[in-house]
KOLBA-500704 format. One record per atom (N, C-alpha, C): x, y negated, z. Coordinates in steps of 0.1 Angstrom, whole numbers, padded with zeros to 4 digits, always signed. Layout:
REM KOLBA-500704
XYZ ...
//
This chain:
REM KOLBA-500704
-0036+0903-0194 -0044+0904-0182 -0058+0909-0186 -0063+0920-0181 -0076+0925-0185 -0087+0921-0175 -0099+0926-0178 -0110+0923-0170 -0108+0926-0155 -0102+0938-0153 -0100+0942-0139 -0090+0933-0132 -0080+0928-0139 -0071+0919-0133 -0078+0906-0129 -0088+0901-0138 -0095+0889-0135 -0104+0891-0123 -0109+0903-0120 -0118+0905-0109 -0111+0907-0096 -0098+0911-0097 -0090+0913-0085 -0086+0900-0078 -0085+0900-0065 -0081+0888-0058 -0065+0887-0058 -0060+0875-0062 -0046+0873-0061 -0042+0862-0052 -0031+0862-0045 -0021+0873-0046 -0024+0885-0037 -0017+0896-0040 -0020+0908-0033 -0008+0911-0023 -0011+0913-0010 +0000+0916-0001 +0005+0930-0002 +0018+0932-0004 +0023+0946-0006 +0028+0952+0007 +0032+0945+0017 +0038+0951+0029 +0028+0952+0040 +0028+0964+0047 +0018+0966+0058 +0022+0959+0071 +0035+0956+0073 +0040+0950+0085 +0054+0945+0083 +0059+0938+0093 +0073+0933+0094 +0077+0925+0082 +0069+0915+0078 +0072+0907+0067 +0060+0905+0058 +0063+0897+0047 +0052+0895+0037 +0058+0894+0023 +0052+0902+0014 +0055+0902+0000 +0042+0900-0007 +0041+0889-0014 +0028+0886-0021 +0031+0888-0036 +0023+0896-0043 +0024+0897-0057 +0012+0890-0064 +0015+0881-0073 +0005+0872-0079 +0001+0877-0093 +0007+0888-0098 +0005+0892-0112 +0010+0881-0121 +0005+0881-0133 +0010+0872-0143 +0005+0858-0140 +0014+0848-0140 +0010+0834-0137 +0011+0825-0149 +0012+0831-0161 +0013+0824-0174 +0007+0832-0185 +0005+0825-0196 -0001+0832-0208 +0011+0840-0214 +0007+0850-0223 +0017+0858-0229 +0026+0850-0238 +0020+0840-0246 +0029+0832-0254 +0039+0824-0246 +0034+0819-0234 +0044+0812-0225 +0055+0821-0220 +0051+0833-0216 +0061+0843-0211 +0071+0846-0222 +0066+0848-0234 +0075+0851-0245 +0085+0840-0248 +0079+0827-0247 +0087+0816-0249 +0099+0814-0239 +0095+0816-0226 +0105+0814-0216 +0115+0826-0216 +0111+0838-0220 +0121+0849-0221 +0131+0846-0232 +0126+0842-0243 +0136+0839-0254 +0145+0828-0251 +0139+0817-0245 +0148+0805-0242 +0158+0809-0231 +0155+0816-0221 +0165+0819-0211 +0175+0830-0216 +0170+0839-0223 +0179+0850-0229 +0190+0843-0237 +0186+0833-0245 +0196+0827-0254 +0203+0815-0249 +0199+0808-0239 +0205+0795-0235 +0212+0796-0221 +0208+0805-0213 +0214+0806-0199 +0229+0810-0201 +0238+0805-0192 +0252+0808-0192 +0254+0821-0185 +0251+0832-0191 +0252+0845-0185 +0266+0850-0183 +0269+0856-0172 +0282+0862-0169 +0280+0876-0163 +0289+0885-0166 +0288+0898-0159 +0290+0895-0144 +0282+0902-0136 +0284+0900-0122 +0296+0907-0116 +0301+0901-0105 +0313+0907-0099 +0310+0910-0084 +0316+0920-0079 +0315+0924-0065 +0328+0929-0060 +0332+0926-0048 +0344+0931-0042 +0340+0942-0031 +0342+0954-0034 +0338+0965-0025 +0351+0973-0021 +0353+0973-0008 +0365+0979-0002 +0378+0974-0009 +0378+0961-0012 +0390+0955-0018 +0391+0956-0032 +0382+0963-0039 +0383+0966-0053 +0372+0958-0060 +0376+0950-0071 +0366+0942-0079 +0359+0951-0088 +0345+0950-0088 +0337+0958-0096 +0330+0948-0106 +0329+0951-0119 +0323+0943-0129 +0310+0950-0133 +0299+0944-0132 +0286+0951-0136 +0282+0948-0150 +0274+0958-0156 +0269+0955-0169 +0258+0944-0169 +0251+0945-0158 +0241+0934-0156 +0247+0920-0156 +0241+0910-0161 +0246+0897-0161 +0238+0888-0152 +0245+0878-0147 +0239+0869-0137 +0242+0854-0141 +0234+0845-0135 +0237+0831-0136 +0231+0824-0123 +0238+0813-0119 +0234+0806-0107 +0232+0791-0110 +0220+0786-0107 +0216+0772-0110 +0210+0766-0098 +0211+0752-0097 +0205+0745-0086 +0204+0731-0088 +0198+0724-0078 +0196+0709-0079 +0209+0702-0076 +0218+0709-0069 +0232+0704-0066 +0242+0716-0069 +0255+0713-0070 +0264+0724-0072 +0266+0733-0059 +0255+0738-0054 +0256+0747-0043 +0265+0759-0045 +0272+0763-0034 +0279+0775-0035 +0271+0786-0029 +0272+0798-0034 +0265+0810-0029 +0274+0822-0029 +0275+0828-0017 +0285+0839-0016 +0277+0852-0013 +0279+0862-0021 +0273+0875-0018 +0283+0886-0025 +0283+0898-0019 +0292+0908-0024 +0306+0904-0024 +0310+0895-0015 +0324+0890-0013 +0328+0881-0025 +0319+0876-0033 +0323+0867-0044 +0314+0854-0042 +0319+0843-0047 +0313+0830-0045 +0310+0824-0059 +0298+0819-0061 +0294+0812-0073 +0290+0797-0070 +0292+0789-0080 +0289+0774-0078 +0277+0772-0088 +0267+0765-0083 +0255+0763-0092 +0257+0754-0103 +0251+0758-0115 +0251+0749-0126 +0238+0740-0125 +0238+0729-0133 +0226+0720-0132 +0214+0727-0139 +0202+0723-0134 +0189+0729-0139 +0188+0727-0154 +0182+0736-0161 +0178+0734-0175 +0163+0730-0175 +0159+0726-0187 +0145+0722-0188 +0135+0734-0185 +0138+0746-0190 +0130+0758-0187 +0130+0761-0172 +0141+0760-0166 +0142+0764-0151 +0134+0754-0143 +0134+0741-0147 +0126+0731-0139 +0111+0735-0141 +0107+0739-0153 +0093+0742-0155 +0089+0754-0148 +0097+0764-0148 +0094+0777-0140 +0094+0775-0125 +0104+0766-0120 +0104+0763-0106 +0091+0756-0102 +0086+0747-0110 +0074+0740-0107 +0062+0750-0107 +0062+0760-0116 +0051+0770-0115 +0052+0778-0103 +0064+0783-0099 +0066+0791-0087 +0062+0783-0074 +0065+0770-0074 +0062+0762-0062 +0047+0759-0062 +0040+0757-0073 +0026+0755-0073 +0018+0767-0068 +0022+0779-0073 +0016+0791-0069 +0018+0795-0054 +0030+0793-0050 +0034+0799-0037 +0033+0788-0025 +0032+0775-0029 +0031+0765-0019 +0044+0763-0011 +0055+0768-0017 +0068+0767-0011 +0077+0757-0020 +0089+0753-0016 +0098+0746-0024 +0111+0753-0025 +0118+0751-0036 +0131+0758-0039 +0141+0749-0044 +0154+0751-0041 +0164+0742-0047 +0175+0749-0055 +0173+0762-0058 +0183+0770-0065 +0177+0782-0071 +0184+0788-0080 +0179+0800-0087 +0190+0809-0091 +0189+0822-0087 +0198+0832-0091 +0191+0841-0102 +0196+0841-0114 +0190+0849-0125 +0198+0861-0128 +0190+0872-0132 +0196+0884-0135 +0191+0888-0149 +0201+0893-0158 +0197+0899-0171 +0200+0914-0171 +0190+0922-0173 +0191+0936-0174 +0189+0940-0189 +0199+0945-0195 +0198+0948-0209 +0188+0959-0213 +0187+0969-0204 +0178+0980-0207 +0175+0987-0193 +0168+0999-0194 +0164+1005-0182 +0175+1012-0174 +0187+1013-0180 +0198+1020-0173 +0204+1010-0163 +0201+0997-0164 +0207+0988-0155 +0197+0984-0144 +0202+0984-0131 +0193+0981-0120 +0200+0975-0109 +0194+0975-0097 +0200+0969-0085 +0199+0979-0073 +0209+0981-0066 +0209+0990-0054 +0201+0984-0043 +0198+0993-0033 +0191+0988-0021 +0199+0977-0014 +0192+0966-0011 +0199+0954-0004 +0188+0945+0002 +0192+0936+0010 +0184+0925+0015 +0191+0912+0013 +0183+0901+0011 +0189+0888+0008 +0190+0880+0021 +0200+0884+0029 +0202+0877+0041 +0215+0869+0043 +0220+0864+0031 +0232+0857+0031 +0231+0844+0040 +0242+0840+0046 +0242+0829+0055 +0239+0816+0048 +0242+0815+0034 +0239+0803+0027 +0224+0800+0026 +0216+0810+0027 +0201+0809+0025 +0194+0804+0037 +0183+0796+0035 +0175+0791+0046 +0170+0804+0054 +0171+0803+0067 +0166+0815+0075 +0151+0817+0073 +0147+0829+0070 +0133+0833+0067 +0127+0825+0056 +0135+0819+0047 +0130+0811+0036 +0123+0820+0026 +0114+0814+0018 +0107+0822+0008 +0116+0824-0004 +0115+0835-0011 +0122+0838-0024 +0112+0841-0034 +0111+0833-0045 +0101+0835-0055 +0107+0842-0067 +0102+0854-0071 +0108+0862-0082 +0099+0862-0094 +0103+0856-0105 +0096+0856-0117 +0102+0866-0127 +0094+0875-0133 +0099+0886-0142 +0095+0882-0156 +0104+0883-0165 +0101+0881-0179 +0108+0893-0187 +0100+0897-0197 +0105+0908-0206 +0100+0922-0202 +0108+0932-0202 +0103+0946-0200 +0097+0947-0186 +0086+0954-0185 +0081+0957-0171 +0090+0967-0164 +0092+0965-0152 +0101+0974-0144 +0094+0976-0130 +0097+0988-0124 +0093+0991-0110 +0102+0984-0100 +0097+0978-0090 +0104+0972-0079 +0100+0978-0066 +0110+0982-0058 +0107+0990-0046 +0112+0983-0033 +0105+0986-0022 +0109+0981-0009 +0110+0993+0000 +0120+0993+0009 +0122+1004+0019 +0124+0998+0033 +0116+1002+0042 +0117+0997+0056 +0130+1002+0062 +0138+0994+0069 +0151+0997+0074 +0150+1008+0085 +0139+1008+0093 +0138+1018+0103 +0130+1030+0100 +0117+1028+0095 +0108+1039+0092 +0111+1046+0079 +0119+1039+0070 +0122+1044+0056 +0110+1045+0047 +0099+1039+0051 +0087+1038+0043 +0091+1031+0030 +0086+1036+0019 +0089+1030+0006 +0076+1025-0001 +0076+1013-0006 +0065+1007-0013 +0070+1002-0027 +0062+1005-0038 +0067+1001-0051 +0056+0993-0058 +0061+0985-0067 +0051+0977-0075 +0058+0975-0089 +0050+0977-0100 +0055+0974-0113 +0053+0959-0116 +0064+0952-0120 +0064+0938-0122 +0061+0935-0137 +0050+0928-0139 +0046+0926-0153 +0054+0914-0159 +0054+0913-0172 +0059+0902-0180 +0052+0889-0176 +0059+0879-0171 +0053+0867-0167 +0048+0866-0153 +0051+0876-0145 +0046+0877-0132 +0054+0871-0121 +0048+0868-0109 +0054+0862-0098 +0053+0871-0086 +0064+0873-0078 +0064+0880-0065 +0071+0871-0055 +0065+0869-0043 +0072+0861-0033 +0074+0868-0020 +0087+0869-0016 +0091+0875-0004 +0093+0864+0006 +0088+0865+0019 +0089+0855+0028 +0089+0860+0043 +0090+0851+0052 +0090+0854+0066 +0102+0863+0070 +0099+0874+0078 +0110+0882+0082 +0112+0894+0073 +0108+0894+0061 +0109+0905+0051 +0124+0910+0050 +0133+0900+0049 +0147+0904+0046 +0153+0911+0059 +0148+0908+0071 +0152+0913+0083 +0149+0928+0084 +0137+0932+0079 +0132+0945+0082 +0131+0954+0069 +0132+0948+0057 +0131+0956+0045 +0142+0954+0035 +0146+0965+0029 +0155+0965+0017 +0147+0965+0005 +0153+0960-0006 +0146+0961-0019 +0156+0965-0030 +0150+0970-0041 +0159+0974-0052 +0151+0974-0065 +0158+0974-0076 +0153+0977-0090 +0159+0990-0094 +0151+1001-0093 +0157+1014-0097 +0159+1015-0112 +0171+1021-0116 +0173+1024-0130 +0162+1034-0135 +0160+1034-0147 +0150+1044-0153 +0155+1049-0166 +0153+1062-0169 +0157+1068-0182 +0147+1065-0193 +0135+1060-0189 +0125+1056-0199 +0131+1044-0207 +0127+1044-0220 +0132+1033-0229 +0126+1020-0225 +0134+1011-0221 +0129+0997-0217 +0138+0987-0224 +0132+0976-0229 +0140+0966-0235 +0146+0957-0224 +0151+0945-0227 +0158+0937-0218 +0147+0930-0209 +0152+0926-0197 +0144+0919-0187 +0152+0908-0181 +0146+0896-0179 +0152+0885-0172 +0144+0883-0159 +0151+0882-0148 +0145+0880-0135 +0151+0867-0129 +0142+0859-0124 +0146+0846-0118 +0142+0847-0103 +0151+0845-0094 +0148+0844-0080 +0151+0830-0075 +0140+0822-0073 +0141+0809-0068 +0143+0809-0053 +0153+0802-0048 +0157+0803-0034 +0159+0789-0028 +0161+0789-0015 +0165+0776-0008 +0178+0778-0001 +0188+0770-0006 +0201+0770+0001 +0200+0760+0012 +0205+0764+0024 +0204+0756+0036 +0212+0744+0035 +0206+0732+0037 +0214+0719+0036 +0213+0713+0050 +0223+0704+0053 +0223+0698+0066 +0224+0683+0065 +0218+0677+0055 +0218+0663+0054 +0204+0657+0054 
//
């Protein structure tokens, strides 16, 4: 974080309308970010992601993991995952995200991108398992990558480079009106771990 970052007011609102995406920049020191990246890279139970598209199972290079305070099930891309129990590092990062955003979360979907060739296509996180209009807190660790939003009607595109140790929070009606993606890049990038803290809807 340089002098200009210190002078800038955080968080910064990225969307002009139809939702809210707040970018907080780095919320931890560089040693902390390095520590969490190494710990998650080496201890999370990573699995290649699966999707069923037109009846055909697709296995991605990107790896994922699903954790939570209970064994929540989460269904997307026609596949269902059951949450593993929190690890020490996930509890610490969840506390950071909650303190910064003023929101609470009960689950986390993690993604591991090995290099710049791996990304995520345009989508919105509107699965029925998630709390309606609930906040999603995204912490980025490792290689810096560009993250993009596209309005579903106007096709307006807004991008933000996500720094190592940074936090971005999507909330309100963002998922209703905007798609988002992590575009692949041919530039040389090392691995990146992304955590998206979410709230699974409960009825008790």
